[in-house]
SEFIMI-538321 format. One record per residue (C-alpha): x, y, z; residue in one letter; residue number from 1; chain. Coordinates in steps of 0.25 Angstrom, whole numbers, plus 5000, padded with zeros to 4 digits. Each point is the difference from the previous one (the first is absolute). Example, Ala and Ser with C-alpha at 12.3 -4.5 7.8 and 13.67 -1.06 7.14 Angstrom:
PT, xx, yy, zz, aa, i, ch
PT, 5049, 4982, 5031, a, 1, A
PT, 5006, 5014, 4998, s, 2, A
END
This chain:
PT, xx, yy, zz, aa, i, ch
PT, 4693, 5025, 4854, m, 1, A
PT, 5001, 5011, 5011, s, 2, A
PT, 4994, 5014, 4997, a, 3, A
PT, 5013, 5006, 5005, t, 4, A
PT, 5011, 4992, 4994, a, 5, A
PT, 5002, 4989, 4989, p, 6, A
PT, 5001, 4986, 5005, a, 7, A
PT, 5014, 4999, 4997, s, 8, A
PT, 5011, 5011, 4995, t, 9, A
PT, 5004, 4989, 4990, s, 10, A
PT, 4986, 5003, 4993, d, 11, A
PT, 5004, 5015, 4997, e, 12, A
PT, 5006, 5005, 4987, i, 13, A
PT, 5011, 5009, 5003, l, 14, A
PT, 5005, 5012, 4991, i, 15, A
PT, 5012, 5007, 5005, s, 16, A
PT, 4998, 5015, 4998, g, 17, A
PT, 5015, 5003, 5001, d, 18, A
PT, 5010, 4990, 4996, g, 19, A
PT, 5014, 5003, 4994, h, 20, A
PT, 5009, 4995, 4989, v, 21, A
PT, 5015, 4999, 5004, a, 22, A
PT, 5006, 5005, 4987, e, 23, A
PT, 5014, 4995, 4996, p, 24, A
PT, 5010, 5009, 5006, p, 25, A
PT, 5007, 5002, 4986, d, 26, A
PT, 4986, 5003, 4993, l, 27, A
PT, 5004, 5014, 4996, w, 28, A
PT, 5014, 4998, 4997, e, 29, A
PT, 4996, 4989, 4990, k, 30, A
PT, 4988, 5006, 4994, r, 31, A
PT, 5001, 5015, 4999, l, 32, A
PT, 5004, 5006, 4987, p, 33, A
PT, 5015, 5001, 4998, e, 34, A
PT, 5001, 5015, 5002, k, 35, A
PT, 4995, 4999, 5014, y, 36, A
PT, 5006, 4987, 5005, r, 37, A
PT, 5012, 5007, 5007, d, 38, A
PT, 4990, 5007, 5009, r, 39, A
PT, 4991, 4988, 5002, a, 40, A
PT, 4995, 4998, 5014, p, 41, A
PT, 5009, 4989, 5007, r, 42, A
PT, 4997, 4992, 5012, f, 43, A
PT, 5013, 4993, 5004, p, 44, A
PT, 4995, 4996, 5014, n, 45, A
PT, 4988, 4993, 4994, t, 46, A
PT, 5003, 4985, 4999, k, 47, A
PT, 4990, 4989, 4995, l, 48, A
PT, 4996, 4991, 5011, g, 49, A
PT, 5001, 5010, 5011, e, 50, A
PT, 4991, 5010, 5006, g, 51, A
PT, 4988, 5005, 4991, n, 52, A
PT, 5007, 4992, 4989, h, 53, A
PT, 4999, 4987, 5008, a, 54, A
PT, 4989, 4994, 4992, r, 55, A
PT, 5002, 4996, 4985, t, 56, A
PT, 4986, 5004, 4998, g, 57, A
PT, 5004, 5014, 5001, g, 58, A
PT, 5006, 5000, 4986, w, 59, A
PT, 4995, 4987, 4994, e, 60, A
PT, 4985, 5000, 4999, p, 61, A
PT, 4998, 4985, 4999, l, 62, A
PT, 5007, 4998, 5013, e, 63, A
PT, 4991, 5011, 5006, r, 64, A
PT, 4988, 4992, 4996, l, 65, A
PT, 5005, 4988, 5008, k, 66, A
PT, 5002, 5010, 5012, d, 67, A
PT, 4986, 5005, 4999, m, 68, A
PT, 4995, 4986, 5000, a, 69, A
PT, 5007, 4998, 5013, v, 70, A
PT, 4994, 5012, 5006, d, 71, A
PT, 4986, 4998, 4994, g, 72, A
PT, 5000, 5013, 4992, v, 73, A
PT, 4993, 5000, 4987, s, 74, A
PT, 5005, 5014, 4994, a, 75, A
PT, 5009, 5011, 5004, e, 76, A
PT, 5001, 5015, 4997, v, 77, A
PT, 5015, 5002, 4997, l, 78, A
PT, 5009, 5012, 5004, y, 79, A
PT, 5015, 5002, 4998, p, 80, A
PT, 5011, 4997, 5010, t, 81, A
PT, 5013, 5007, 4994, l, 82, A
PT, 4993, 5009, 4990, a, 83, A
PT, 4996, 5010, 5010, n, 84, A
PT, 5015, 5005, 4999, a, 85, A
PT, 4997, 5005, 4986, v, 86, A
PT, 4993, 5012, 5006, y, 87, A
PT, 5014, 5004, 5006, k, 88, A
PT, 5008, 5000, 4987, v, 89, A
PT, 4999, 5016, 4998, n, 90, A
PT, 4998, 4999, 4985, d, 91, A
PT, 4987, 5001, 4994, v, 92, A
PT, 5003, 4993, 4987, e, 93, A
PT, 5008, 4989, 5007, l, 94, A
PT, 4988, 4998, 5010, e, 95, A
PT, 4991, 4998, 4989, e, 96, A
PT, 5009, 4990, 4993, a, 97, A
PT, 5001, 4993, 5013, c, 98, A
PT, 4985, 4999, 5003, t, 99, A
PT, 4998, 4995, 4985, r, 100, A
PT, 5010, 4989, 5003, v, 101, A
PT, 4993, 4996, 5013, y, 102, A
PT, 4986, 5000, 4993, n, 103, A
PT, 5005, 4991, 4989, d, 104, A
PT, 5006, 4990, 5010, w, 105, A
PT, 4987, 5001, 5008, m, 106, A
PT, 4991, 4997, 4987, i, 107, A
PT, 5009, 4988, 4997, e, 108, A
PT, 4999, 4995, 5014, y, 109, A
PT, 4985, 5001, 5001, c, 110, A
PT, 4998, 4994, 4986, s, 111, A
PT, 5003, 4986, 5007, a, 112, A
PT, 4987, 5001, 5007, a, 113, A
PT, 4992, 5012, 4997, p, 114, A
PT, 4988, 4995, 5007, d, 115, A
PT, 5007, 4999, 5013, r, 116, A
PT, 5012, 5011, 4999, l, 117, A
PT, 4994, 5014, 5000, w, 118, A
PT, 5012, 5009, 4997, g, 119, A
PT, 5001, 5014, 5003, q, 120, A
PT, 5009, 5009, 4991, g, 121, A
PT, 5009, 5011, 5006, i, 122, A
PT, 4998, 5014, 4994, i, 123, A
PT, 5009, 5012, 5002, t, 124, A
PT, 4992, 5013, 5000, m, 125, A
PT, 5010, 5011, 4996, w, 126, A
PT, 4995, 5000, 4986, n, 127, A
PT, 4985, 4998, 5001, v, 128, A
PT, 4998, 4998, 4985, d, 129, A
PT, 5010, 4988, 5001, h, 130, A
PT, 4993, 4995, 5012, a, 131, A
PT, 4987, 4999, 4993, v, 132, A
PT, 5007, 4993, 4988, q, 133, A
PT, 5006, 4990, 5009, e, 134, A
PT, 4987, 4998, 5008, l, 135, A
PT, 4993, 4997, 4986, e, 136, A
PT, 5011, 4991, 4996, r, 137, A
PT, 5000, 4991, 5012, t, 138, A
PT, 4985, 5000, 5001, k, 139, A
PT, 5000, 4994, 4985, k, 140, A
PT, 5011, 4990, 5004, a, 141, A
PT, 4991, 4994, 5011, g, 142, A
PT, 5005, 5007, 5013, l, 143, A
PT, 4988, 5003, 5010, s, 144, A
PT, 5005, 5013, 5006, g, 145, A
PT, 5011, 5009, 5002, a, 146, A
PT, 5009, 5005, 5011, m, 147, A
PT, 5004, 5015, 5002, i, 148, A
PT, 5009, 5006, 5011, w, 149, A
PT, 4993, 5001, 5014, l, 150, A
PT, 5009, 5012, 5003, i, 151, A
PT, 5000, 5010, 4988, p, 152, A
PT, 5012, 5010, 4998, p, 153, A
PT, 4997, 5013, 5007, d, 154, A
PT, 4998, 5007, 4987, e, 155, A
PT, 4990, 4990, 4995, l, 156, A
PT, 4990, 4998, 5012, l, 157, A
PT, 4987, 4993, 4997, y, 158, A
PT, 4993, 5013, 5003, r, 159, A
PT, 5005, 5006, 4987, t, 160, A
PT, 4993, 4999, 4986, k, 161, A
PT, 5013, 4993, 4994, h, 162, A
PT, 4993, 4986, 5002, y, 163, A
PT, 4986, 5003, 4994, e, 164, A
PT, 5003, 4993, 4986, p, 165, A
PT, 5005, 4988, 5008, f, 166, A
PT, 4988, 4999, 5009, w, 167, A
PT, 4991, 5002, 4988, a, 168, A
PT, 5007, 4989, 4992, a, 169, A
PT, 4999, 4990, 5012, a, 170, A
PT, 4986, 5003, 5002, q, 171, A
PT, 4997, 4997, 4985, e, 172, A
PT, 5009, 4988, 5000, l, 173, A
PT, 4994, 4995, 5013, q, 174, A
PT, 5014, 4998, 5005, m, 175, A
PT, 5001, 5000, 5015, p, 176, A
PT, 5011, 5009, 5005, i, 177, A
PT, 5008, 4995, 5012, s, 178, A
PT, 5010, 5007, 5009, m, 179, A
PT, 5009, 4990, 5008, h, 180, A
PT, 5009, 5002, 5011, i, 181, A
PT, 5015, 5003, 4997, n, 182, A
PT, 4997, 5006, 4987, a, 183, A
PT, 5003, 5015, 4997, g, 184, A
PT, 5007, 5012, 5006, h, 185, A
PT, 5000, 5007, 5013, g, 186, A
PT, 5006, 4991, 5011, h, 187, A
PT, 5000, 4988, 4991, y, 188, A
PT, 5012, 5006, 4992, s, 189, A
PT, 5007, 5006, 5012, t, 190, A
PT, 4999, 4990, 5012, r, 191, A
PT, 5013, 4993, 4998, g, 192, A
PT, 5003, 4988, 5008, q, 193, A
PT, 4989, 4997, 5010, l, 194, A
PT, 5003, 4997, 5015, t, 195, A
PT, 4990, 4992, 5008, p, 196, A
PT, 4994, 5013, 5005, f, 197, A
PT, 4999, 5007, 4987, t, 198, A
PT, 4995, 4988, 4994, r, 199, A
PT, 4988, 5000, 5009, q, 200, A
PT, 4998, 5015, 4999, h, 201, A
PT, 5000, 4998, 4984, h, 202, A
PT, 4991, 4988, 5000, s, 203, A
PT, 4990, 5004, 5011, v, 204, A
PT, 4999, 5015, 4998, n, 205, A
PT, 5006, 5005, 4987, l, 206, A
PT, 4993, 4990, 4991, n, 207, A
PT, 4987, 5004, 5005, k, 208, A
PT, 5003, 5015, 5000, l, 209, A
PT, 5004, 4998, 4985, a, 210, A
PT, 4987, 4993, 4997, a, 211, A
PT, 4990, 5009, 5006, f, 212, A
PT, 5008, 5012, 4995, t, 213, A
PT, 4998, 4995, 4986, a, 214, A
PT, 4986, 4996, 5002, l, 215, A
PT, 4997, 5014, 5006, t, 216, A
PT, 5005, 5006, 4988, d, 217, A
PT, 4993, 4991, 4990, i, 218, A
PT, 4986, 5001, 5007, i, 219, A
PT, 5000, 5014, 5006, c, 220, A
PT, 5005, 5007, 4987, t, 221, A
PT, 4988, 4993, 4993, g, 222, A
PT, 5007, 4990, 4991, v, 223, A
PT, 4990, 4989, 5004, l, 224, A
PT, 4988, 5010, 4998, e, 225, A
PT, 5005, 5003, 4986, r, 226, A
PT, 5003, 4985, 4997, f, 227, A
PT, 4989, 4992, 5007, p, 228, A
PT, 5005, 4987, 4993, e, 229, A
PT, 5014, 5001, 5004, l, 230, A
PT, 5005, 4990, 5010, k, 231, A
PT, 5012, 5002, 5010, i, 232, A
PT, 5007, 4989, 5008, v, 233, A
PT, 5009, 5002, 5012, i, 234, A
PT, 5008, 4988, 5001, a, 235, A
PT, 5007, 4993, 5012, e, 236, A
PT, 4998, 5011, 5010, i, 237, A
PT, 4989, 4993, 5008, g, 238, A
PT, 4985, 5004, 5002, v, 239, A
PT, 4997, 5002, 5014, g, 240, A
PT, 5004, 5015, 5000, w, 241, A
PT, 4991, 5003, 4988, i, 242, A
PT, 4987, 5002, 5008, p, 243, A
PT, 5005, 5009, 5010, f, 244, A
PT, 5007, 5009, 4990, w, 245, A
PT, 4988, 5001, 4991, l, 246, A
PT, 4992, 5003, 5013, s, 247, A
PT, 5009, 5012, 5003, e, 248, A
PT, 5000, 5004, 4985, s, 249, A
PT, 4985, 5001, 5000, d, 250, A
PT, 5000, 5007, 5013, d, 251, A
PT, 5009, 5011, 4994, w, 252, A
PT, 4991, 5000, 4987, f, 253, A
PT, 4988, 5003, 5009, d, 254, A
PT, 5006, 5012, 5006, t, 255, A
PT, 5007, 5005, 4988, s, 256, A
PT, 4993, 4995, 4987, p, 257, A
PT, 5009, 4999, 4987, i, 258, A
PT, 4993, 5006, 4988, p, 259, A
PT, 5006, 4989, 4991, e, 260, A
PT, 4993, 4989, 5007, l, 261, A
PT, 4985, 4996, 4999, e, 262, A
PT, 5002, 4989, 5011, m, 263, A
PT, 5008, 4998, 5012, k, 264, A
PT, 5014, 4994, 4999, p, 265, A
PT, 4996, 4987, 5005, s, 266, A
PT, 4989, 4998, 4990, e, 267, A
PT, 5010, 5002, 4989, y, 268, A
PT, 5009, 4990, 5006, f, 269, A
PT, 4990, 4989, 5002, w, 270, A
PT, 4995, 5002, 4986, r, 271, A
PT, 5014, 5000, 4993, q, 272, A
PT, 5011, 4996, 5009, c, 273, A
PT, 5006, 4987, 5005, y, 274, A
PT, 5011, 4995, 5009, a, 275, A
PT, 5007, 4987, 5003, t, 276, A
PT, 5005, 4994, 5013, f, 277, A
PT, 5008, 4988, 5004, i, 278, A
PT, 4996, 4997, 5014, d, 279, A
PT, 4992, 5012, 5006, d, 280, A
PT, 4993, 4997, 5013, r, 281, A
PT, 4994, 5013, 5001, v, 282, A
PT, 4996, 5001, 4986, g, 283, A
PT, 4993, 4986, 5000, t, 284, A
PT, 4993, 5004, 5013, f, 285, A
PT, 4994, 5013, 4994, l, 286, A
PT, 4997, 4994, 4986, v, 287, A
PT, 4986, 4996, 5003, q, 288, A
PT, 4997, 5015, 5001, k, 289, A
PT, 5011, 5006, 4991, w, 290, A
PT, 5006, 4995, 4988, g, 291, A
PT, 4993, 4987, 4997, r, 292, A
PT, 5000, 5004, 4985, d, 293, A
PT, 5013, 5007, 5000, n, 294, A
PT, 5010, 4992, 5008, f, 295, A
PT, 5008, 4988, 4994, m, 296, A
PT, 5008, 4990, 5007, w, 297, A
PT, 5014, 4997, 4994, s, 298, A
PT, 5011, 4989, 5003, s, 299, A
PT, 5012, 5009, 4996, d, 300, A
PT, 5007, 4988, 4993, y, 301, A
PT, 5012, 4998, 4999, p, 302, A
PT, 5004, 5011, 5009, h, 303, A
PT, 5006, 4997, 5014, v, 304, A
PT, 4989, 5007, 5007, n, 305, A
PT, 4989, 4992, 4993, g, 306, A
PT, 4991, 4989, 5004, l, 307, A
PT, 5004, 4988, 4991, w, 308, A
PT, 4998, 4989, 5002, p, 309, A
PT, 4991, 5002, 5012, t, 310, A
PT, 4990, 5010, 4994, s, 311, A
PT, 4988, 4991, 5003, r, 312, A
PT, 5005, 4998, 5015, e, 313, A
PT, 5001, 5015, 5002, i, 314, A
PT, 4987, 5003, 4993, i, 315, A
PT, 4993, 4990, 5009, a, 316, A
PT, 5006, 5007, 5012, k, 317, A
PT, 4997, 5014, 4996, s, 318, A
PT, 4987, 4999, 4992, m, 319, A
PT, 4992, 4989, 5006, s, 320, A
PT, 4990, 5010, 5007, h, 321, A
PT, 4996, 5006, 4987, l, 322, A
PT, 4987, 4997, 4993, p, 323, A
PT, 5002, 4991, 4987, e, 324, A
PT, 4996, 5011, 4990, e, 325, A
PT, 5010, 5010, 5006, i, 326, A
PT, 5011, 4989, 5000, r, 327, A
PT, 4998, 4997, 4985, r, 328, A
PT, 5000, 5014, 4997, n, 329, A
PT, 5013, 5003, 5007, v, 330, A
PT, 5007, 4987, 4996, l, 331, A
PT, 4995, 4999, 4985, c, 332, A
PT, 4988, 5007, 4995, n, 333, A
PT, 5005, 5015, 5001, t, 334, A
PT, 5013, 4997, 4993, a, 335, A
PT, 4993, 4993, 4989, a, 336, A
PT, 4990, 5012, 4998, r, 337, A
PT, 5010, 5010, 5001, l, 338, A
PT, 5009, 4994, 4989, y, 339, A
PT, 4988, 4995, 4992, d, 340, A
PT, 5006, 4986, 5000, r, 341, A
PT, 4992, 4987, 5001, p, 342, A
PT, 5003, 4992, 5013, i, 343, A
PT, 5009, 4988, 4997, p, 344, A
PT, 4997, 4987, 5006, a, 345, A
PT, 5010, 4995, 5010, p, 346, A
PT, 5013, 4995, 4994, i, 347, A
PT, 4999, 4986, 5006, g, 348, A
PT, 5008, 4992, 5010, p, 349, A
PT, 5015, 5005, 5002, p, 350, A
PT, 5011, 4992, 4993, p, 351, A
PT, 5007, 4991, 5008, e, 352, A
PT, 5013, 5007, 4996, a, 353, A
PT, 4996, 5012, 5008, v, 354, A
PT, 4996, 4999, 5015, g, 355, A
PT, 4998, 5009, 5011, k, 356, A
PT, 5013, 4996, 5007, e, 357, A
PT, 5007, 5007, 4989, a, 358, A
PT, 4997, 5013, 5006, w, 359, A
PT, 4995, 5006, 5013, s, 360, A
PT, 4999, 5014, 5005, r, 361, A
PT, 5011, 4997, 5010, r, 362, A
PT, 5009, 4995, 4990, a, 363, A
PT, 4998, 5013, 4991, q, 364, A
PT, 5004, 5009, 5011, f, 365, A
PT, 5012, 4991, 5004, e, 366, A
PT, 5006, 5001, 4986, r, 367, A
END
């Protein structure tokens, strides 16, 4: 076997650090307590069999396992698709009820194969006591982490002390806390219908601005200094930008030290922060020097921008230059360490009923 790459990409175990469920569009209409149902989030334009809901595995876990076998993926970290909308309901009590409905459904979904389906709860942060209780409840029920808003409301920025009990609880429970694109306030709640230009502006510029704004607040106000075992994940924003941003942050720190920090910003990031990517040519070029223990590959299944069922082909093209140890970290080991889960064996050969001809990246965008 080569010192720089495995004999075959088929030999590698893959853990997707960012996959998604595709919740039933009527989930909240059916499951919210009666007093909230007239205000339940509704998704009249979401159709099963189309778009991000094209694969039955998005809402049926046993079907998902078949698609994972097709793609050669052994385990997936699971985030929402529709549930990001609960951050926009403008009612704290209703928002909490919506997150509980989603979390209960995610717990049920993952129970079909808990060794392979590593669900993330979704937590609303208006009431920090409730947030801590829901974090504790979902941890006890078997979820592996929790997602909070990437863009907090203006009155509750991450630089405030509002979040301190939650950070403390996450550290004690050893629950990684994730911030995923499209979750929260700011431009996520005001962007409206996207045009081709504004879609590019949103995806290329604003998502990264949201990520390093949140991370700057968390790192530079001493959160990671006070909670050295807390783990933070930035999901689906790529990784190639991170080394440059950290270099800039360190340069500013060298000229204007921050009293709350004992280390440089980059040192806190590399100690406690992680990020996922789908196909990041810059990030995989830089990972030999930056991020070998922090960056995690993801397939983004079943979303239309994802790699299924061609994950191994894309990995072979984008990561063939990497040493074997780094590839194993990026593709598998880092996610297993972060979520403290055993690495599951490959699922096995895909069932005949599901084949790659059922789906292609071209077909996804033609729908």
